[in-house]
C-alpha positions in Angstrom: 33.9 114.5 -29.1 34.2 117.9 -30.8 37.2 120.2 -30.2 36.3 123.8 -30.8 39.9 125.0 -30.8 42.9 122.8 -31.2 46.6 123.8 -31.1 48.0 120.3 -30.6 46.3 116.9 -30.5 47.9 113.5 -30.2 45.9 110.2 -30.2 46.7 106.5 -30.6 44.8 103.3 -31.0 44.4 101.3 -27.7 44.2 97.6 -28.2 42.0 96.9 -25.3 39.2 99.3 -26.5 40.1 99.1 -30.2 39.5 102.8 -30.5 41.5 106.0 -30.6 42.5 107.5 -27.2 43.6 111.1 -26.9 47.0 111.3 -25.3 47.6 115.0 -25.4 45.3 118.0 -26.1 46.4 121.6 -26.1 43.5 123.9 -27.0 44.9 127.3 -26.2 46.5 129.1 -29.2 49.5 131.4 -28.7 50.3 131.9 -32.4 49.6 134.9 -34.6 46.3 135.4 -36.4 46.5 134.3 -40.0 43.9 135.8 -42.4 44.6 133.4 -45.2 43.5 129.8 -44.4 43.8 127.2 -47.1 41.0 125.1 -45.5 38.6 128.0 -45.8 37.3 126.9 -49.2 34.0 127.3 -51.0 33.0 123.7 -50.4 33.6 124.0 -46.7 31.4 127.1 -46.5 28.7 125.3 -48.6 28.7 122.3 -46.2 28.8 124.5 -43.1 25.9 126.8 -44.1 23.9 124.2 -46.0 20.9 124.4 -43.6 20.9 128.2 -43.8 20.5 128.0 -47.6 17.9 125.4 -47.2 15.8 127.8 -45.1 16.6 130.8 -47.3 17.6 129.9 -50.8 17.4 133.7 -51.8 20.1 134.7 -49.4 22.1 137.6 -50.9 25.9 137.5 -51.1 26.1 140.6 -48.9 24.2 138.9 -46.1 26.2 135.7 -46.6 29.5 137.6 -46.2 28.2 139.3 -43.0 27.3 135.9 -41.5 30.7 134.5 -42.3 32.4 137.6 -40.8 30.4 137.2 -37.6 31.0 133.5 -37.2 34.7 133.3 -38.2 35.9 136.9 -38.2 37.0 136.2 -41.8 36.3 137.8 -45.1 35.7 135.9 -48.4 35.9 137.1 -51.9 32.7 137.5 -54.0 33.7 134.7 -56.3 34.2 132.3 -53.4 30.8 133.3 -52.0 29.1 132.7 -55.3 30.8 129.2 -55.6 29.8 128.3 -52.1 26.2 129.3 -52.7 26.1 127.4 -56.0 27.5 124.2 -54.2 24.9 124.5 -51.5 22.0 124.9 -53.8 23.2 122.0 -55.9 23.2 119.8 -52.9 19.7 121.0 -52.0 18.0 121.0 -55.4 20.2 118.5 -57.1 22.4 118.7 -60.1 20.7 120.2 -63.1 22.4 117.9 -65.6 21.7 114.7 -63.6 18.0 115.6 -63.1 17.2 115.0 -66.8 18.0 111.3 -66.3 15.9 111.3 -63.1 12.8 112.4 -65.0 12.0 108.7 -65.9 11.8 107.8 -62.3 9.8 110.9 -61.4 7.2 110.0 -64.1 6.8 106.6 -62.5 6.5 108.1 -59.0 3.7 110.5 -60.1 1.7 107.7 -61.7 2.2 105.6 -58.6 1.3 108.2 -56.0 -1.6 109.8 -57.9 -3.3 107.2 -60.0 -5.1 108.8 -63.0 -2.5 111.5 -63.4 -0.9 112.0 -66.8 2.8 112.6 -67.1 5.3 111.5 -69.8 8.6 112.6 -71.2 9.7 112.7 -74.9 13.4 112.5 -75.9 14.9 112.7 -79.4 18.3 111.5 -80.2 19.2 111.3 -76.6 18.2 115.0 -76.0 15.2 116.2 -73.9 12.4 117.3 -76.2 9.3 118.0 -73.9 7.4 116.7 -70.9 3.7 117.0 -69.9 2.1 116.8 -66.4 -1.5 117.0 -65.3 -2.6 115.7 -61.9 -5.8 113.7 -61.6 -7.2 116.0 -58.9 -6.8 119.0 -61.2 -8.6 117.3 -64.1 -11.5 116.0 -62.1 -11.9 119.4 -60.3 -12.1 121.2 -63.6 -14.7 118.9 -65.1 -16.8 118.7 -61.9 -16.7 122.2 -60.4 -15.3 124.8 -62.9 -16.6 126.6 -65.9 -15.5 125.5 -69.4 -12.9 128.3 -69.7 -9.2 127.7 -70.2 -6.5 130.3 -70.3 -3.2 129.3 -72.0 0.1 131.0 -71.9 3.9 130.4 -71.8 6.6 131.6 -69.6 10.4 131.2 -69.6 12.3 128.8 -67.4 15.2 130.5 -65.5 17.6 127.7 -65.0 20.9 127.3 -66.9 19.4 125.2 -69.7 16.4 127.5 -70.4 13.2 126.3 -72.0 9.6 127.4 -72.0 6.8 126.3 -69.7 3.3 126.1 -71.2 0.4 126.2 -68.8 -3.4 125.7 -69.0 -5.3 127.4 -66.2 -9.0 127.4 -65.4 -11.3 129.6 -63.3 -12.7 128.2 -60.0 -16.2 129.1 -58.6 -14.6 132.0 -56.6 -13.0 133.5 -59.7 -9.5 132.4 -58.7 -7.0 130.4 -60.7 -7.4 126.7 -61.1 -4.2 125.1 -62.6 -5.0 122.2 -65.0 -1.8 121.1 -66.8 1.7 122.3 -67.7 4.4 121.3 -70.1 8.1 122.1 -70.6 9.3 122.5 -74.2 12.4 123.8 -75.9 10.8 126.8 -77.7 7.4 128.4 -78.0 6.2 127.9 -81.5 3.3 126.6 -83.5 4.5 122.9 -83.3 4.9 123.2 -79.5 1.4 124.7 -79.1 -0.2 122.1 -81.3 1.4 119.3 -79.3 0.4 120.8 -76.0 -3.3 121.5 -77.0 -3.7 118.1 -78.7 -2.4 116.4 -75.5 -4.6 118.5 -73.3 -7.7 117.7 -75.4 -7.0 114.0 -75.3 -6.2 114.1 -71.6 -9.5 115.8 -70.7 -11.4 113.5 -73.1 -12.9 116.4 -75.0 -14.7 115.4 -78.2 -17.0 118.4 -78.7 -15.1 121.7 -78.3 -18.2 123.9 -78.9 -18.9 124.6 -75.1 -15.3 125.6 -74.4 -13.7 129.0 -74.4 -9.9 129.6 -74.9 -8.3 132.8 -73.7 -4.8 133.7 -75.0 -2.4 136.6 -75.7 -3.1 136.7 -79.5 0.2 135.0 -80.5 0.4 133.9 -84.2 1.5 130.3 -83.5 -1.1 129.9 -80.8 -3.9 131.2 -83.0 -3.1 128.7 -85.7 -2.9 125.8 -83.2 -6.3 126.7 -81.6 -8.0 127.0 -85.0 -6.6 123.6 -86.0 -7.3 121.6 -82.9 -10.1 123.4 -81.1 -12.1 124.6 -84.2 -15.5 125.0 -82.5 -14.2 126.6 -79.3 -14.6 130.4 -78.8 -11.1 132.0 -78.8 -10.8 135.2 -76.9 -7.9 137.6 -77.0 -6.5 139.4 -74.0 -7.5 143.1 -74.5 -4.4 144.4 -72.7 -2.1 142.7 -75.2 -4.4 143.9 -78.0 -4.0 147.4 -76.7 -0.2 147.0 -76.7 -0.2 146.4 -80.4 -2.8 149.1 -81.0 -0.8 151.7 -79.0 2.2 151.3 -81.4 0.4 153.4 -83.9 -2.3 155.3 -81.8 -1.1 156.5 -78.4 -2.7 158.5 -75.7 -5.5 158.1 -73.1 -8.2 159.1 -75.6 -7.6 156.1 -77.9 -6.9 153.8 -74.9 -10.2 154.7 -73.1 -12.2 154.4 -76.3 -10.7 151.0 -77.0 -11.7 149.7 -73.6 -15.1 151.3 -73.9 -15.6 149.3 -77.1 -14.5 146.1 -75.5 -16.6 146.5 -72.4 -19.9 147.3 -74.3 -22.4 144.4 -73.7 -24.9 145.4 -76.4 -24.3 145.6 -80.1 -26.0 149.1 -80.3 -23.5 150.4 -77.8 -20.6 148.7 -79.6 -21.6 150.3 -82.9 -21.9 153.8 -81.2 -18.4 153.5 -79.7 -16.9 152.3 -83.0 -18.4 155.3 -84.8 -16.8 157.5 -82.2 -13.5 155.8 -82.8 -14.0 156.4 -86.5 -14.5 160.1 -85.9 -11.2 160.1 -83.9 -9.1 158.3 -86.5 -10.1 156.4 -89.7 -7.1 154.1 -89.6 -7.7 153.1 -86.0 -11.2 152.3 -86.8 -10.2 150.1 -89.8 -7.5 148.4 -87.6 -10.2 147.4 -85.0 -12.7 146.5 -87.7 -10.2 144.0 -89.1 -10.3 142.0 -85.8 -13.2 139.6 -85.2 -15.3 141.3 -82.5 -16.2 137.8 -81.1 -12.7 137.6 -79.9 -12.4 140.7 -77.8 -15.9 142.5 -77.4 -18.4 141.5 -74.7 -21.3 142.4 -77.0 -20.4 139.3 -79.2 -19.4 136.9 -76.4 -21.3 133.6 -76.0 -23.2 133.4 -72.7 -22.8 129.7 -72.3 -19.5 129.7 -70.2 -20.8 132.4 -67.8 -17.5 134.2 -68.0 -17.0 137.8 -69.2 -13.2 138.0 -68.8 -11.4 140.4 -71.1 -7.9 139.6 -69.8 -5.7 136.6 -69.5 -4.8 137.5 -65.9 -5.4 133.9 -64.7 -2.2 132.8 -66.6 -0.2 135.8 -65.5 -1.1 135.1 -61.8 -0.1 131.4 -62.3 3.2 132.4 -63.8 4.0 134.6 -60.8 2.7 131.8 -58.5 5.4 129.4 -59.8 8.2 132.0 -60.2 10.5 130.4 -57.6 10.0 127.0 -59.1 11.0 128.1 -62.6 14.5 128.9 -61.3 15.1 125.3 -60.2 16.3 122.2 -62.0 13.6 120.4 -64.0 12.6 117.7 -61.5 12.9 120.0 -58.5 10.7 122.5 -60.4 8.0 120.0 -61.1 8.1 118.7 -57.5 7.8 122.2 -56.1 4.8 123.0 -58.3 3.1 119.8 -57.3 3.7 120.6 -53.6 2.3 124.1 -54.1 -0.9 122.6 -55.7 -1.2 120.1 -52.8 -1.0 122.8 -50.2 -3.4 125.0 -52.3 -6.1 122.3 -52.4 -5.9 121.8 -48.6 -6.1 125.6 -47.9 -9.1 126.0 -50.3 -10.9 123.1 -48.5 -10.3 124.9 -45.2 -11.7 128.1 -46.6 -15.1 126.5 -47.1 -15.4 126.1 -43.3 -15.5 129.9 -42.9 -17.9 130.6 -45.9 -21.4 131.5 -45.2 -24.5 131.6 -47.4 -24.8 129.8 -50.7 -22.3 131.7 -53.0 -18.6 132.3 -52.9 -17.2 135.4 -51.2 -15.9 137.2 -54.3 -19.2 136.6 -56.1 -21.0 138.1 -53.1 -18.9 141.3 -53.3 -19.8 141.7 -57.0 -23.5 141.1 -56.3 -23.4 143.6 -53.4 -21.9 146.2 -55.8 -24.7 145.7 -58.3 -27.3 145.9 -55.5 -25.8 149.3 -54.4 -26.0 150.5 -58.0 -29.7 149.4 -58.2 -30.6 152.5 -56.1 -30.6 154.6 -59.2 -33.1 152.4 -61.0 -36.9 151.8 -60.7 -38.8 148.7 -61.8 -42.3 148.6 -63.2 -44.2 145.3 -63.9 -45.3 144.7 -67.5 -46.6 141.1 -67.2 -46.2 138.5 -64.5 -42.4 137.8 -65.2 -41.4 140.8 -67.3 -40.4 144.2 -65.9 -39.4 147.5 -67.3 -36.4 149.2 -65.5 -35.7 152.9 -65.9 -32.7 154.9 -64.8 -30.2 157.5 -65.6 -28.6 155.3 -68.3 -31.7 154.3 -70.2 -34.5 151.8 -70.1 -34.1 148.0 -70.0 -36.3 144.9 -69.9 -35.8 142.2 -67.3 -37.3 138.7 -67.5 -36.9 136.9 -64.2 -38.2 133.7 -65.6 -35.6 133.4 -68.3 -33.0 135.1 -66.1 -32.3 137.7 -68.8 -31.8 141.4 -69.1 -31.5 143.4 -72.3 -28.1 144.8 -71.2 -26.8 141.2 -71.5 -24.5 141.6 -68.4 -26.6 139.0 -66.5 -26.4 136.4 -69.3 -22.7 136.8 -69.8 -21.6 136.5 -66.1 -24.4 134.6 -64.5 -24.5 137.3 -61.7 -27.7 139.5 -61.6 -27.0 142.9 -63.0 -28.0 146.2 -61.4 -31.3 146.3 -63.4 -32.2 142.8 -62.2 -31.4 143.7 -58.6 -33.9 146.6 -59.0 -36.5 144.1 -60.0 -35.7 141.8 -57.1 -36.0 144.7 -54.7 -39.5 145.4 -56.2 -40.5 141.7 -55.9 -38.9 141.0 -52.5 -36.7 138.3 -54.1 -33.3 137.4 -52.6 -30.6 138.1 -55.3 -28.4 135.2 -54.0 -31.1 132.7 -55.0 -30.8 133.5 -58.7 -27.0 133.5 -59.0 -25.9 130.8 -61.3 -25.0 127.5 -59.6 -21.4 127.6 -61.0 -20.6 130.2 -58.3 -22.1 128.1 -55.4 -20.1 126.9 -52.4 -21.1 123.3 -53.4 -19.3 123.8 -56.7 -16.3 125.2 -54.9 -16.2 122.1 -52.7 -16.5 119.8 -55.7 -13.7 121.6 -57.5 -11.3 121.2 -54.5 -12.7 118.0 -53.1 -10.0 115.8 -54.7 -6.8 115.0 -52.9 -3.2 115.4 -54.2 -1.0 112.7 -52.7 2.7 113.7 -52.0 5.6 112.0 -53.6 8.0 109.8 -51.6 11.7 110.3 -51.1 13.7 110.1 -54.4 15.7 107.2 -52.9 12.7 104.9 -53.0 11.3 106.0 -56.4 10.7 103.2 -58.9 13.8 102.6 -61.0 12.8 102.7 -64.6 16.4 102.5 -66.1 15.4 104.7 -69.0 17.7 105.6 -71.8 20.3 108.2 -71.0 19.0 111.7 -71.7 20.9 115.0 -71.9 19.4 118.5 -71.6 18.4 120.3 -74.8 21.0 122.3 -76.8 21.3 125.7 -75.2 23.6 128.6 -76.2 24.7 130.5 -73.2 24.2 134.2 -73.6 26.7 136.8 -72.7 26.2 138.4 -69.3 24.3 137.5 -66.2 20.9 135.7 -66.8 17.9 138.0 -66.4 15.5 137.2 -63.6 12.9 139.9 -64.0 10.4 140.0 -66.8 10.8 142.7 -69.4 8.0 145.1 -69.0 6.4 146.8 -72.0 6.4 150.5 -72.4 2.7 150.7 -71.5 2.9 148.9 -68.2 2.8 151.1 -65.1 5.9 150.9 -63.0 5.7 150.7 -59.2 7.5 153.7 -57.6 7.3 157.2 -56.3 8.0 159.0 -59.6 5.3 159.7 -62.2 5.8 158.1 -65.6 6.4 160.3 -68.6 4.8 157.8 -70.9 2.6 159.4 -73.5 4.1 162.9 -73.1 5.2 164.4 -76.4 8.5 166.2 -76.0 9.2 169.6 -77.6 12.4 171.5 -78.4 12.8 174.3 -75.9 14.4 176.5 -78.7 12.1 176.2 -81.7 9.2 174.2 -80.1 9.5 171.4 -82.6 8.5 167.8 -81.7 11.1 166.2 -84.1 14.1 166.9 -81.9 15.3 168.3 -78.6 17.5 171.3 -77.9 20.7 169.3 -78.2 20.1 168.6 -81.9 18.3 171.8 -82.8 19.7 173.5 -85.9 19.2 176.9 -84.3 21.2 176.0 -81.2 24.1 178.4 -82.2 21.8 181.3 -82.8 20.0 180.6 -79.5 23.3 180.5 -77.6 24.5 183.8 -79.2 21.1 185.4 -78.3 21.4 184.2 -74.8 24.9 185.7 -74.4 23.8 189.0 -75.8 20.8 189.1 -73.5 23.0 188.3 -70.5 25.4 191.0 -71.4 22.6 193.6 -71.9 21.2 192.6 -68.5 24.6 193.0 -66.9 25.2 196.4 -68.6 21.8 197.6 -67.5 22.2 196.3 -63.9 25.6 197.9 -63.3 24.4 201.6 -63.1 21.4 200.7 -61.1 23.6 198.8 -58.6 25.9 201.8 -58.3 23.0 204.1 -57.6 21.6 201.7 -55.1 24.9 201.6 -53.2 25.3 205.4 -53.2 21.8 205.8 -51.9 22.5 203.4 -49.1 25.7 205.2 -48.1 23.9 208.6 -48.2 21.1 207.2 -46.0 23.6 205.6 -43.5 25.7 208.7 -42.9 23.6 211.5 -41.1 24.3 215.1 -41.8 26.8 216.9 -39.5 24.4 219.9 -38.9 21.8 217.5 -37.6 23.9 216.6 -34.6 23.1 218.7 -31.5 25.7 218.7 -28.6 24.2 217.9 -25.2 25.9 219.2 -22.0 25.5 216.9 -19.0 25.9 218.4 -15.5 27.8 216.2 -13.1 25.6 214.7 -10.3 26.8 215.0 -6.6 27.8 211.7 -5.0 26.2 210.7 -1.7 28.6 210.6 1.4 28.5 207.6 3.7 29.6 207.9 7.4 30.6 204.9 9.4 30.6 205.3 13.2 32.6 203.2 15.6 31.0 201.1 18.3 32.2 203.4 21.1 30.8 206.5 19.4 27.3 204.8 19.2 
């Protein structure tokens, strides 16, 4: 029985029923309203609104206060609201400190529920050092249905103990992200990257690294680790991060566009031409780019084996945003949420294949259709049986449909027929979809997501490993509120309604110098004096003119007396009305 409002309640134990029996109940209150209630604590609020926080763990304190006011007609302080939300989230996600000891049981549960998966935890002197997780479905899908391309990057954990999450992400047949493995370490340095890359290499059973391509953000520790552990793999740099370092010395859209033009050139002759143009713009900028190996950031020197022409490491950036909510949770809850996200993702991708038509994936079809539309500007002429000459506004090219090659090299790099090849297929009545590389086929997509990720059971029934006690890593709490948003660089475009002033060179409005503004101008006193003299001169010049203007208006408003002519008006006679009585009628 639940009593919604109680003023007085008396109950006693009855021997016959061996239970409490209510003797007196008075529910109506006649006392005064008290706005300070000792029982209205943060723990009470946390237990009362636990399900609401389970449904919306991002509930703001403002909305929380409005809900409390509506339900209880009470107001709580901001500190009490923060404590209540923290208590509720701790009950939902678990205690962050206790979850480090729970890692041993979670490792055993992952190995039990998904045989073939790799997960382990390392501790040093009773402190957490690192952990690694790679599900069996992700490893098999990469080796069976994806290209040999791996993007690696790190992102910060946002819980109270911090840390860095390292991730390895592949590219699926539809040019979407394909997570492979992740690890949590204390700091991102050369030793952490060496440990992660060596573990990943052993986990995937890679002996020959020659066919593989690594894409990273050109970090010093990461470069050393890749060169040491993946010596034969092609290591590409993200051009956007390269431009950030380049723009520290050479700013402006001219240098930016020329840099991207160099990176996108697919032929060495075009690359050399654009580099010469950069040299004409600035010798130092040319020498800076000349010092970077072009095989790491220019398409003209990429290997055509992986069938991937990516210049950016966006696959890792997308994955970091994909797990953003999980990174704010305790360590075990974070890994569980990521695993659930991957499980749901594999199911949704398998359902997508039911709506796919044709033989290639949807995104690849869009790219192919775009090249087919561009083929309108090109004409093909046969040279021999399988060799064609293609002419257009941008030059002349040779296309060999037997070797699946074009002298522009765009076809070889991506595996998707270029615009010149599409012009040949139009001439020969060949379907372009039939010559797209098999790595983009729907069958490859089904093979990549054909594996099943099994869910974990309830933590109460996890295998008890009774591992040694483990504490979180040493963490120095910083002053202030922890940051949740990523720090954007100066070159990144902000979303908003105002236009960015990035790249605009400011000038002093007094002396037109670019070294300072008008507040620090040495001629500021002279400028102020000149402004005062100019204002005084304008006022002195404007006073007589104003007086003349007022006099002219008065003279125009008052007409001359002699111009007024008197007019005599004769009185008009009034009509007389006569009313007759009835008898006179």
